mmJSON file of the N, C-alpha and C atoms, coordinates in Angstrom:
{"data_MODEL":{"atom_site":{
"group_PDB":["ATOM","ATOM","ATOM","ATOM","ATOM","ATOM","ATOM","ATOM","ATOM","ATOM","ATOM","ATOM","ATOM","ATOM","ATOM","ATOM","ATOM","ATOM","ATOM","ATOM","ATOM","ATOM","ATOM","ATOM","ATOM","ATOM","ATOM","ATOM","ATOM","ATOM","ATOM","ATOM","ATOM","ATOM","ATOM","ATOM","ATOM","ATOM","ATOM","ATOM","ATOM","ATOM","ATOM","ATOM","ATOM","ATOM","ATOM","ATOM","ATOM","ATOM","ATOM","ATOM","ATOM","ATOM","ATOM","ATOM","ATOM","ATOM","ATOM","ATOM","ATOM","ATOM","ATOM","ATOM","ATOM","ATOM","ATOM","ATOM","ATOM","ATOM","ATOM","ATOM","ATOM","ATOM","ATOM","ATOM","ATOM","ATOM","ATOM","ATOM","ATOM","ATOM","ATOM","ATOM","ATOM","ATOM","ATOM","ATOM","ATOM","ATOM","ATOM","ATOM","ATOM","ATOM","ATOM","ATOM","ATOM","ATOM","ATOM","ATOM","ATOM","ATOM","ATOM","ATOM","ATOM","ATOM","ATOM","ATOM","ATOM","ATOM","ATOM","ATOM","ATOM","ATOM","ATOM","ATOM","ATOM","ATOM","ATOM","ATOM","ATOM","ATOM","ATOM","ATOM","ATOM","ATOM","ATOM","ATOM","ATOM","ATOM","ATOM","ATOM","ATOM","ATOM","ATOM","ATOM","ATOM","ATOM","ATOM","ATOM","ATOM","ATOM","ATOM","ATOM","ATOM","ATOM","ATOM","ATOM","ATOM","ATOM","ATOM","ATOM","ATOM","ATOM","ATOM","ATOM","ATOM","ATOM","ATOM","ATOM","ATOM","ATOM","ATOM","ATOM","ATOM","ATOM","ATOM","ATOM","ATOM","ATOM","ATOM","ATOM","ATOM","ATOM","ATOM","ATOM","ATOM","ATOM","ATOM","ATOM","ATOM","ATOM","ATOM","ATOM","ATOM","ATOM","ATOM","ATOM","ATOM","ATOM","ATOM","ATOM","ATOM","ATOM","ATOM","ATOM","ATOM","ATOM","ATOM","ATOM","ATOM","ATOM","ATOM","ATOM","ATOM","ATOM","ATOM","ATOM","ATOM","ATOM"],
"id":[1,2,3,4,5,6,7,8,9,10,11,12,13,14,15,16,17,18,19,20,21,22,23,24,25,26,27,28,29,30,31,32,33,34,35,36,37,38,39,40,41,42,43,44,45,46,47,48,49,50,51,52,53,54,55,56,57,58,59,60,61,62,63,64,65,66,67,68,69,70,71,72,73,74,75,76,77,78,79,80,81,82,83,84,85,86,87,88,89,90,91,92,93,94,95,96,97,98,99,100,101,102,103,104,105,106,107,108,109,110,111,112,113,114,115,116,117,118,119,120,121,122,123,124,125,126,127,128,129,130,131,132,133,134,135,136,137,138,139,140,141,142,143,144,145,146,147,148,149,150,151,152,153,154,155,156,157,158,159,160,161,162,163,164,165,166,167,168,169,170,171,172,173,174,175,176,177,178,179,180,181,182,183,184,185,186,187,188,189,190,191,192,193,194,195,196,197,198,199,200,201,202,203,204,205,206,207,208,209,210],
"type_symbol":["N","C","C","N","C","C","N","C","C","N","C","C","N","C","C","N","C","C","N","C","C","N","C","C","N","C","C","N","C","C","N","C","C","N","C","C","N","C","C","N","C","C","N","C","C","N","C","C","N","C","C","N","C","C","N","C","C","N","C","C","N","C","C","N","C","C","N","C","C","N","C","C","N","C","C","N","C","C","N","C","C","N","C","C","N","C","C","N","C","C","N","C","C","N","C","C","N","C","C","N","C","C","N","C","C","N","C","C","N","C","C","N","C","C","N","C","C","N","C","C","N","C","C","N","C","C","N","C","C","N","C","C","N","C","C","N","C","C","N","C","C","N","C","C","N","C","C","N","C","C","N","C","C","N","C","C","N","C","C","N","C","C","N","C","C","N","C","C","N","C","C","N","C","C","N","C","C","N","C","C","N","C","C","N","C","C","N","C","C","N","C","C","N","C","C","N","C","C","N","C","C","N","C","C","N","C","C","N","C","C"],
"label_atom_id":["N","CA","C","N","CA","C","N","CA","C","N","CA","C","N","CA","C","N","CA","C","N","CA","C","N","CA","C","N","CA","C","N","CA","C","N","CA","C","N","CA","C","N","CA","C","N","CA","C","N","CA","C","N","CA","C","N","CA","C","N","CA","C","N","CA","C","N","CA","C","N","CA","C","N","CA","C","N","CA","C","N","CA","C","N","CA","C","N","CA","C","N","CA","C","N","CA","C","N","CA","C","N","CA","C","N","CA","C","N","CA","C","N","CA","C","N","CA","C","N","CA","C","N","CA","C","N","CA","C","N","CA","C","N","CA","C","N","CA","C","N","CA","C","N","CA","C","N","CA","C","N","CA","C","N","CA","C","N","CA","C","N","CA","C","N","CA","C","N","CA","C","N","CA","C","N","CA","C","N","CA","C","N","CA","C","N","CA","C","N","CA","C","N","CA","C","N","CA","C","N","CA","C","N","CA","C","N","CA","C","N","CA","C","N","CA","C","N","CA","C","N","CA","C","N","CA","C","N","CA","C","N","CA","C","N","CA","C","N","CA","C","N","CA","C"],
"label_alt_id":[null,null,null,null,null,null,null,null,null,null,null,null,null,null,null,null,null,null,null,null,null,null,null,null,null,null,null,null,null,null,null,null,null,null,null,null,null,null,null,null,null,null,null,null,null,null,null,null,null,null,null,null,null,null,null,null,null,null,null,null,null,null,null,null,null,null,null,null,null,null,null,null,null,null,null,null,null,null,null,null,null,null,null,null,null,null,null,null,null,null,null,null,null,null,null,null,null,null,null,null,null,null,null,null,null,null,null,null,null,null,null,null,null,null,null,null,null,null,null,null,null,null,null,null,null,null,null,null,null,null,null,null,null,null,null,null,null,null,null,null,null,null,null,null,null,null,null,null,null,null,null,null,null,null,null,null,null,null,null,null,null,null,null,null,null,null,null,null,null,null,null,null,null,null,null,null,null,null,null,null,null,null,null,null,null,null,null,null,null,null,null,null,null,null,null,null,null,null,null,null,null,null,null,null,null,null,null,null,null,null],
"label_comp_id":["MET","MET","MET","GLN","GLN","GLN","GLN","GLN","GLN","ILE","ILE","ILE","ALA","ALA","ALA","GLY","GLY","GLY","TRP","TRP","TRP","LEU","LEU","LEU","GLU","GLU","GLU","LYS","LYS","LYS","LEU","LEU","LEU","GLY","GLY","GLY","LEU","LEU","LEU","SER","SER","SER","GLU","GLU","GLU","TYR","TYR","TYR","ALA","ALA","ALA","GLN","GLN","GLN","ARG","ARG","ARG","PHE","PHE","PHE","ALA","ALA","ALA","GLU","GLU","GLU","ASN","ASN","ASN","ALA","ALA","ALA","ILE","ILE","ILE","ASP","ASP","ASP","LEU","LEU","LEU","SER","SER","SER","VAL","VAL","VAL","ILE","ILE","ILE","ARG","ARG","ARG","ASP","ASP","ASP","LEU","LEU","LEU","THR","THR","THR","GLU","GLU","GLU","GLN","GLN","GLN","ASP","ASP","ASP","LEU","LEU","LEU","LYS","LYS","LYS","ASP","ASP","ASP","LEU","LEU","LEU","GLY","GLY","GLY","VAL","VAL","VAL","LEU","LEU","LEU","LEU","LEU","LEU","GLY","GLY","GLY","HIS","HIS","HIS","ARG","ARG","ARG","ARG","ARG","ARG","LYS","LYS","LYS","ILE","ILE","ILE","LEU","LEU","LEU","ARG","ARG","ARG","TYR","TYR","TYR","VAL","VAL","VAL","GLY","GLY","GLY","ASP","ASP","ASP","ASP","ASP","ASP","ALA","ALA","ALA","GLY","GLY","GLY","GLU","GLU","GLU","PRO","PRO","PRO","ALA","ALA","ALA","LEU","LEU","LEU","VAL","VAL","VAL","GLY","GLY","GLY","SER","SER","SER","PRO","PRO","PRO","ARG","ARG","ARG","PRO","PRO","PRO"],
"label_asym_id":["A","A","A","A","A","A","A","A","A","A","A","A","A","A","A","A","A","A","A","A","A","A","A","A","A","A","A","A","A","A","A","A","A","A","A","A","A","A","A","A","A","A","A","A","A","A","A","A","A","A","A","A","A","A","A","A","A","A","A","A","A","A","A","A","A","A","A","A","A","A","A","A","A","A","A","A","A","A","A","A","A","A","A","A","A","A","A","A","A","A","A","A","A","A","A","A","A","A","A","A","A","A","A","A","A","A","A","A","A","A","A","A","A","A","A","A","A","A","A","A","A","A","A","A","A","A","A","A","A","A","A","A","A","A","A","A","A","A","A","A","A","A","A","A","A","A","A","A","A","A","A","A","A","A","A","A","A","A","A","A","A","A","A","A","A","A","A","A","A","A","A","A","A","A","A","A","A","A","A","A","A","A","A","A","A","A","A","A","A","A","A","A","A","A","A","A","A","A","A","A","A","A","A","A","A","A","A","A","A","A"],
"label_entity_id":["1","1","1","1","1","1","1","1","1","1","1","1","1","1","1","1","1","1","1","1","1","1","1","1","1","1","1","1","1","1","1","1","1","1","1","1","1","1","1","1","1","1","1","1","1","1","1","1","1","1","1","1","1","1","1","1","1","1","1","1","1","1","1","1","1","1","1","1","1","1","1","1","1","1","1","1","1","1","1","1","1","1","1","1","1","1","1","1","1","1","1","1","1","1","1","1","1","1","1","1","1","1","1","1","1","1","1","1","1","1","1","1","1","1","1","1","1","1","1","1","1","1","1","1","1","1","1","1","1","1","1","1","1","1","1","1","1","1","1","1","1","1","1","1","1","1","1","1","1","1","1","1","1","1","1","1","1","1","1","1","1","1","1","1","1","1","1","1","1","1","1","1","1","1","1","1","1","1","1","1","1","1","1","1","1","1","1","1","1","1","1","1","1","1","1","1","1","1","1","1","1","1","1","1","1","1","1","1","1","1"],
"label_seq_id":[1,1,1,2,2,2,3,3,3,4,4,4,5,5,5,6,6,6,7,7,7,8,8,8,9,9,9,10,10,10,11,11,11,12,12,12,13,13,13,14,14,14,15,15,15,16,16,16,17,17,17,18,18,18,19,19,19,20,20,20,21,21,21,22,22,22,23,23,23,24,24,24,25,25,25,26,26,26,27,27,27,28,28,28,29,29,29,30,30,30,31,31,31,32,32,32,33,33,33,34,34,34,35,35,35,36,36,36,37,37,37,38,38,38,39,39,39,40,40,40,41,41,41,42,42,42,43,43,43,44,44,44,45,45,45,46,46,46,47,47,47,48,48,48,49,49,49,50,50,50,51,51,51,52,52,52,53,53,53,54,54,54,55,55,55,56,56,56,57,57,57,58,58,58,59,59,59,60,60,60,61,61,61,62,62,62,63,63,63,64,64,64,65,65,65,66,66,66,67,67,67,68,68,68,69,69,69,70,70,70],
"pdbx_PDB_ins_code":[null,null,null,null,null,null,null,null,null,null,null,null,null,null,null,null,null,null,null,null,null,null,null,null,null,null,null,null,null,null,null,null,null,null,null,null,null,null,null,null,null,null,null,null,null,null,null,null,null,null,null,null,null,null,null,null,null,null,null,null,null,null,null,null,null,null,null,null,null,null,null,null,null,null,null,null,null,null,null,null,null,null,null,null,null,null,null,null,null,null,null,null,null,null,null,null,null,null,null,null,null,null,null,null,null,null,null,null,null,null,null,null,null,null,null,null,null,null,null,null,null,null,null,null,null,null,null,null,null,null,null,null,null,null,null,null,null,null,null,null,null,null,null,null,null,null,null,null,null,null,null,null,null,null,null,null,null,null,null,null,null,null,null,null,null,null,null,null,null,null,null,null,null,null,null,null,null,null,null,null,null,null,null,null,null,null,null,null,null,null,null,null,null,null,null,null,null,null,null,null,null,null,null,null,null,null,null,null,null,null],
"Cartn_x":[0.791,0.224,0.943,2.127,2.71,3.029,3.222,3.677,2.794,1.285,-0.073,0.06,0.513,0.291,1.23,2.518,3.519,3.2,2.543,2.267,1.156,0.101,-1.033,-0.17,0.98,2.005,2.273,2.642,3.327,2.206,1.669,-0.015,-0.002,-0.252,-0.607,-1.533,-2.059,-3.592,-3.504,-2.435,-2.125,-3.443,-4.222,-5.388,-6.281,-6.283,-6.856,-6.322,-5.216,-4.234,-5.105,-5.49,-6.331,-7.063,-7.895,-9.149,-8.958,-7.7,-7.159,-6.986,-6.027,-5.423,-6.981,-7.801,-8.928,-9.875,-10.001,-10.249,-9.797,-8.16,-7.186,-6.942,-6.806,-6.365,-4.484,-3.992,-3.268,-2.541,-1.285,-0.704,-1.468,-1.431,-1.744,-3.406,-4.273,-5.82,-6.01,-4.92,-5.365,-5.557,-5.005,-5.454,-7.086,-7.879,-8.831,-10.155,-9.36,-10.575,-10.798,-12.403,-12.994,-13.518,-14.031,-14.332,-15.465,-16.613,-17.649,-16.916,-15.896,-15.355,-14.39,-14.044,-13.369,-14.509,-15.574,-16.265,-17.154,-17.304,-17.526,-16.462,-15.108,-14.19,-14.32,-15.361,-15.199,-14.064,-13.627,-12.289,-13.248,-12.964,-13.337,-13.312,-14.478,-14.062,-12.694,-12.472,-10.752,-10.121,-9.821,-8.897,-9.355,-10.459,-10.748,-10.062,-10.403,-9.513,-7.841,-7.512,-6.478,-5.801,-6.362,-5.679,-5.912,-7.527,-6.996,-6.298,-6.084,-4.91,-3.668,-3.327,-1.785,-1.509,-2.776,-3.068,-2.397,-2.977,-2.923,-2.532,-1.795,-1.475,-2.605,-2.702,-3.555,-4.018,-2.363,-2.3,-3.292,-3.164,-3.799,-2.512,-1.686,-0.476,-0.279,0.02,0.171,1.25,0.819,1.782,2.096,2.638,2.652,4.164,4.842,6.476,6.907,7.922,8.429,7.19,7.573,6.964,5.737,4.632,3.426,4.064,3.09,3.3,2.276,2.858,2.803,0.736],
"Cartn_y":[-1.188,-0.03,1.192,1.251,2.112,2.695,2.407,2.017,3.107,2.541,3.868,4.686,5.231,6.281,7.14,6.505,7.437,7.866,7.109,7.758,8.591,8.546,9.423,11.021,10.667,12.095,12.813,11.696,12.356,13.03,12.598,13.023,14.385,14.74,15.652,15.607,13.947,13.92,12.748,13.062,12.235,12.198,13.009,13.071,11.722,10.905,9.603,8.685,8.644,7.265,6.381,6.696,6.133,5.712,6.346,5.627,4.508,4.834,3.357,2.32,2.421,1.641,1.125,1.78,1.367,0.062,0.422,-0.528,-1.368,-1.722,-2.422,-2.11,-1.056,-0.614,-0.721,-0.896,-0.961,-0.782,-0.862,-0.856,-1.992,-3.436,-4.276,-4.412,-3.447,-2.828,-1.711,-0.874,0.856,0.809,-0.242,0.049,-0.292,-1.071,-1.574,-0.619,0.178,1.489,2.349,2.6,3.146,4.546,5.379,6.574,6.349,5.535,5.093,4.668,3.732,3.19,4.652,5.397,6.378,7.681,7.628,8.584,7.851,6.579,5.806,5.931,6.086,6.232,7.972,8.887,10.3,11.053,10.593,11.176,12.509,13.683,14.569,14.728,15.01,14.788,15.197,16.31,16.88,15.591,15.607,14.301,13.439,12.781,11.397,11.501,12.526,12.539,12.724,13.111,13.074,11.962,11.148,9.759,8.706,8.973,8.202,8.814,9.667,9.887,9.802,9.685,8.583,7.81,6.791,5.649,4.699,5.375,4.968,6.168,5.869,6.584,6.306,7.166,7.356,5.643,5.509,3.676,2.367,3.135,2.236,1.531,1.723,1.264,2.251,1.382,2.008,3.056,4.154,5.013,5.157,3.971,4.193,4.373,4.065,4.425,6.029,6.227,7.486,8.925,9.61,10.864,11.192,11.807,12.516,13.165,12.89,13.963,15.213,16.291,17.425,17.81],
"Cartn_z":[-0.188,-0.3,-0.541,0.346,0.173,-0.738,-1.974,-3.525,-3.926,-3.889,-4.074,-3.368,-1.741,-1.14,-1.645,-1.881,-2.845,-4.035,-5.066,-6.286,-6.265,-5.1,-4.907,-4.87,-3.806,-3.221,-4.366,-5.577,-6.386,-7.128,-7.461,-8.235,-7.035,-6.465,-5.762,-4.575,-4.93,-4.381,-3.102,-2.518,-1.081,0.019,0.113,0.86,0.608,-0.686,-0.915,-0.586,-0.386,0.162,1.121,1.771,3.234,2.613,1.672,1.063,0.506,-0.244,-1.526,-0.43,0.753,1.923,2.326,2.711,3.206,2.131,1.469,-0.223,-0.686,-0.432,-0.707,-2.062,-2.604,-3.985,-3.676,-4.827,-4.926,-6.526,-6.612,-8.029,-8.802,-8.345,-9.183,-9.625,-9.051,-9.623,-9.943,-9.527,-10.126,-11.681,-12.594,-13.797,-13.96,-13.443,-13.556,-12.885,-11.978,-11.695,-12.769,-12.705,-13.548,-12.875,-13.185,-12.857,-11.924,-12.0,-10.805,-9.881,-9.883,-8.943,-7.933,-8.872,-8.018,-7.526,-7.906,-7.488,-6.201,-6.428,-5.28,-3.944,-4.396,-3.337,-2.748,-3.557,-2.86,-3.498,-4.703,-5.254,-6.046,-6.055,-6.851,-8.339,-9.06,-10.247,-11.631,-10.716,-11.469,-10.939,-9.438,-9.461,-9.741,-10.363,-10.994,-12.279,-12.902,-14.38,-14.298,-13.316,-13.266,-13.029,-12.112,-11.872,-12.894,-13.653,-14.991,-15.944,-16.233,-17.026,-17.145,-15.452,-15.404,-15.421,-14.968,-15.097,-16.201,-17.757,-18.644,-19.912,-21.045,-22.042,-22.883,-23.895,-24.852,-25.574,-25.452,-26.545,-25.207,-24.003,-22.899,-22.299,-22.574,-21.532,-20.331,-19.333,-18.155,-17.739,-17.447,-17.088,-15.442,-14.813,-13.324,-12.995,-14.113,-13.73,-13.967,-12.716,-12.834,-12.815,-13.256,-12.691,-13.577,-12.757,-13.669,-14.931,-15.599,-16.644,-16.344,-17.075,-16.998,-17.185],
"occupancy":[1.0,1.0,1.0,1.0,1.0,1.0,1.0,1.0,1.0,1.0,1.0,1.0,1.0,1.0,1.0,1.0,1.0,1.0,1.0,1.0,1.0,1.0,1.0,1.0,1.0,1.0,1.0,1.0,1.0,1.0,1.0,1.0,1.0,1.0,1.0,1.0,1.0,1.0,1.0,1.0,1.0,1.0,1.0,1.0,1.0,1.0,1.0,1.0,1.0,1.0,1.0,1.0,1.0,1.0,1.0,1.0,1.0,1.0,1.0,1.0,1.0,1.0,1.0,1.0,1.0,1.0,1.0,1.0,1.0,1.0,1.0,1.0,1.0,1.0,1.0,1.0,1.0,1.0,1.0,1.0,1.0,1.0,1.0,1.0,1.0,1.0,1.0,1.0,1.0,1.0,1.0,1.0,1.0,1.0,1.0,1.0,1.0,1.0,1.0,1.0,1.0,1.0,1.0,1.0,1.0,1.0,1.0,1.0,1.0,1.0,1.0,1.0,1.0,1.0,1.0,1.0,1.0,1.0,1.0,1.0,1.0,1.0,1.0,1.0,1.0,1.0,1.0,1.0,1.0,1.0,1.0,1.0,1.0,1.0,1.0,1.0,1.0,1.0,1.0,1.0,1.0,1.0,1.0,1.0,1.0,1.0,1.0,1.0,1.0,1.0,1.0,1.0,1.0,1.0,1.0,1.0,1.0,1.0,1.0,1.0,1.0,1.0,1.0,1.0,1.0,1.0,1.0,1.0,1.0,1.0,1.0,1.0,1.0,1.0,1.0,1.0,1.0,1.0,1.0,1.0,1.0,1.0,1.0,1.0,1.0,1.0,1.0,1.0,1.0,1.0,1.0,1.0,1.0,1.0,1.0,1.0,1.0,1.0,1.0,1.0,1.0,1.0,1.0,1.0,1.0,1.0,1.0,1.0,1.0,1.0],
"B_iso_or_equiv":[0.0,0.0,0.0,0.0,0.0,0.0,0.0,0.0,0.0,0.0,0.0,0.0,0.0,0.0,0.0,0.0,0.0,0.0,0.0,0.0,0.0,0.0,0.0,0.0,0.0,0.0,0.0,0.0,0.0,0.0,0.0,0.0,0.0,0.0,0.0,0.0,0.0,0.0,0.0,0.0,0.0,0.0,0.0,0.0,0.0,0.0,0.0,0.0,0.0,0.0,0.0,0.0,0.0,0.0,0.0,0.0,0.0,0.0,0.0,0.0,0.0,0.0,0.0,0.0,0.0,0.0,0.0,0.0,0.0,0.0,0.0,0.0,0.0,0.0,0.0,0.0,0.0,0.0,0.0,0.0,0.0,0.0,0.0,0.0,0.0,0.0,0.0,0.0,0.0,0.0,0.0,0.0,0.0,0.0,0.0,0.0,0.0,0.0,0.0,0.0,0.0,0.0,0.0,0.0,0.0,0.0,0.0,0.0,0.0,0.0,0.0,0.0,0.0,0.0,0.0,0.0,0.0,0.0,0.0,0.0,0.0,0.0,0.0,0.0,0.0,0.0,0.0,0.0,0.0,0.0,0.0,0.0,0.0,0.0,0.0,0.0,0.0,0.0,0.0,0.0,0.0,0.0,0.0,0.0,0.0,0.0,0.0,0.0,0.0,0.0,0.0,0.0,0.0,0.0,0.0,0.0,0.0,0.0,0.0,0.0,0.0,0.0,0.0,0.0,0.0,0.0,0.0,0.0,0.0,0.0,0.0,0.0,0.0,0.0,0.0,0.0,0.0,0.0,0.0,0.0,0.0,0.0,0.0,0.0,0.0,0.0,0.0,0.0,0.0,0.0,0.0,0.0,0.0,0.0,0.0,0.0,0.0,0.0,0.0,0.0,0.0,0.0,0.0,0.0,0.0,0.0,0.0,0.0,0.0,0.0],
"pdbx_formal_charge":[null,null,null,null,null,null,null,null,null,null,null,null,null,null,null,null,null,null,null,null,null,null,null,null,null,null,null,null,null,null,null,null,null,null,null,null,null,null,null,null,null,null,null,null,null,null,null,null,null,null,null,null,null,null,null,null,null,null,null,null,null,null,null,null,null,null,null,null,null,null,null,null,null,null,null,null,null,null,null,null,null,null,null,null,null,null,null,null,null,null,null,null,null,null,null,null,null,null,null,null,null,null,null,null,null,null,null,null,null,null,null,null,null,null,null,null,null,null,null,null,null,null,null,null,null,null,null,null,null,null,null,null,null,null,null,null,null,null,null,null,null,null,null,null,null,null,null,null,null,null,null,null,null,null,null,null,null,null,null,null,null,null,null,null,null,null,null,null,null,null,null,null,null,null,null,null,null,null,null,null,null,null,null,null,null,null,null,null,null,null,null,null,null,null,null,null,null,null,null,null,null,null,null,null,null,null,null,null,null,null],
"auth_seq_id":[1,1,1,2,2,2,3,3,3,4,4,4,5,5,5,6,6,6,7,7,7,8,8,8,9,9,9,10,10,10,11,11,11,12,12,12,13,13,13,14,14,14,15,15,15,16,16,16,17,17,17,18,18,18,19,19,19,20,20,20,21,21,21,22,22,22,23,23,23,24,24,24,25,25,25,26,26,26,27,27,27,28,28,28,29,29,29,30,30,30,31,31,31,32,32,32,33,33,33,34,34,34,35,35,35,36,36,36,37,37,37,38,38,38,39,39,39,40,40,40,41,41,41,42,42,42,43,43,43,44,44,44,45,45,45,46,46,46,47,47,47,48,48,48,49,49,49,50,50,50,51,51,51,52,52,52,53,53,53,54,54,54,55,55,55,56,56,56,57,57,57,58,58,58,59,59,59,60,60,60,61,61,61,62,62,62,63,63,63,64,64,64,65,65,65,66,66,66,67,67,67,68,68,68,69,69,69,70,70,70],
"auth_comp_id":["MET","MET","MET","GLN","GLN","GLN","GLN","GLN","GLN","ILE","ILE","ILE","ALA","ALA","ALA","GLY","GLY","GLY","TRP","TRP","TRP","LEU","LEU","LEU","GLU","GLU","GLU","LYS","LYS","LYS","LEU","LEU","LEU","GLY","GLY","GLY","LEU","LEU","LEU","SER","SER","SER","GLU","GLU","GLU","TYR","TYR","TYR","ALA","ALA","ALA","GLN","GLN","GLN","ARG","ARG","ARG","PHE","PHE","PHE","ALA","ALA","ALA","GLU","GLU","GLU","ASN","ASN","ASN","ALA","ALA","ALA","ILE","ILE","ILE","ASP","ASP","ASP","LEU","LEU","LEU","SER","SER","SER","VAL","VAL","VAL","ILE","ILE","ILE","ARG","ARG","ARG","ASP","ASP","ASP","LEU","LEU","LEU","THR","THR","THR","GLU","GLU","GLU","GLN","GLN","GLN","ASP","ASP","ASP","LEU","LEU","LEU","LYS","LYS","LYS","ASP","ASP","ASP","LEU","LEU","LEU","GLY","GLY","GLY","VAL","VAL","VAL","LEU","LEU","LEU","LEU","LEU","LEU","GLY","GLY","GLY","HIS","HIS","HIS","ARG","ARG","ARG","ARG","ARG","ARG","LYS","LYS","LYS","ILE","ILE","ILE","LEU","LEU","LEU","ARG","ARG","ARG","TYR","TYR","TYR","VAL","VAL","VAL","GLY","GLY","GLY","ASP","ASP","ASP","ASP","ASP","ASP","ALA","ALA","ALA","GLY","GLY","GLY","GLU","GLU","GLU","PRO","PRO","PRO","ALA","ALA","ALA","LEU","LEU","LEU","VAL","VAL","VAL","GLY","GLY","GLY","SER","SER","SER","PRO","PRO","PRO","ARG","ARG","ARG","PRO","PRO","PRO"],
"auth_asym_id":["A","A","A","A","A","A","A","A","A","A","A","A","A","A","A","A","A","A","A","A","A","A","A","A","A","A","A","A","A","A","A","A","A","A","A","A","A","A","A","A","A","A","A","A","A","A","A","A","A","A","A","A","A","A","A","A","A","A","A","A","A","A","A","A","A","A","A","A","A","A","A","A","A","A","A","A","A","A","A","A","A","A","A","A","A","A","A","A","A","A","A","A","A","A","A","A","A","A","A","A","A","A","A","A","A","A","A","A","A","A","A","A","A","A","A","A","A","A","A","A","A","A","A","A","A","A","A","A","A","A","A","A","A","A","A","A","A","A","A","A","A","A","A","A","A","A","A","A","A","A","A","A","A","A","A","A","A","A","A","A","A","A","A","A","A","A","A","A","A","A","A","A","A","A","A","A","A","A","A","A","A","A","A","A","A","A","A","A","A","A","A","A","A","A","A","A","A","A","A","A","A","A","A","A","A","A","A","A","A","A"],
"auth_atom_id":["N","CA","C","N","CA","C","N","CA","C","N","CA","C","N","CA","C","N","CA","C","N","CA","C","N","CA","C","N","CA","C","N","CA","C","N","CA","C","N","CA","C","N","CA","C","N","CA","C","N","CA","C","N","CA","C","N","CA","C","N","CA","C","N","CA","C","N","CA","C","N","CA","C","N","CA","C","N","CA","C","N","CA","C","N","CA","C","N","CA","C","N","CA","C","N","CA","C","N","CA","C","N","CA","C","N","CA","C","N","CA","C","N","CA","C","N","CA","C","N","CA","C","N","CA","C","N","CA","C","N","CA","C","N","CA","C","N","CA","C","N","CA","C","N","CA","C","N","CA","C","N","CA","C","N","CA","C","N","CA","C","N","CA","C","N","CA","C","N","CA","C","N","CA","C","N","CA","C","N","CA","C","N","CA","C","N","CA","C","N","CA","C","N","CA","C","N","CA","C","N","CA","C","N","CA","C","N","CA","C","N","CA","C","N","CA","C","N","CA","C","N","CA","C","N","CA","C","N","CA","C","N","CA","C","N","CA","C","N","CA","C","N","CA","C"],
"pdbx_PDB_model_num":[1,1,1,1,1,1,1,1,1,1,1,1,1,1,1,1,1,1,1,1,1,1,1,1,1,1,1,1,1,1,1,1,1,1,1,1,1,1,1,1,1,1,1,1,1,1,1,1,1,1,1,1,1,1,1,1,1,1,1,1,1,1,1,1,1,1,1,1,1,1,1,1,1,1,1,1,1,1,1,1,1,1,1,1,1,1,1,1,1,1,1,1,1,1,1,1,1,1,1,1,1,1,1,1,1,1,1,1,1,1,1,1,1,1,1,1,1,1,1,1,1,1,1,1,1,1,1,1,1,1,1,1,1,1,1,1,1,1,1,1,1,1,1,1,1,1,1,1,1,1,1,1,1,1,1,1,1,1,1,1,1,1,1,1,1,1,1,1,1,1,1,1,1,1,1,1,1,1,1,1,1,1,1,1,1,1,1,1,1,1,1,1,1,1,1,1,1,1,1,1,1,1,1,1,1,1,1,1,1,1]
}}}
């Protein structure tokens, strides 16, 4: 769970780390999250968009490694 907390921190969204941990969301399932899943977790609309953008690029490949894109 520390990996997901660190990743959220890099995105500037560390306030969601506890919610992700409480719902057993880690890097192995983050790619499967939908906008509705994030909404159910209480993630704000702009933050949902940001998370979904960084989970995968236009080709559908995960972009979880390295720094967030601008």
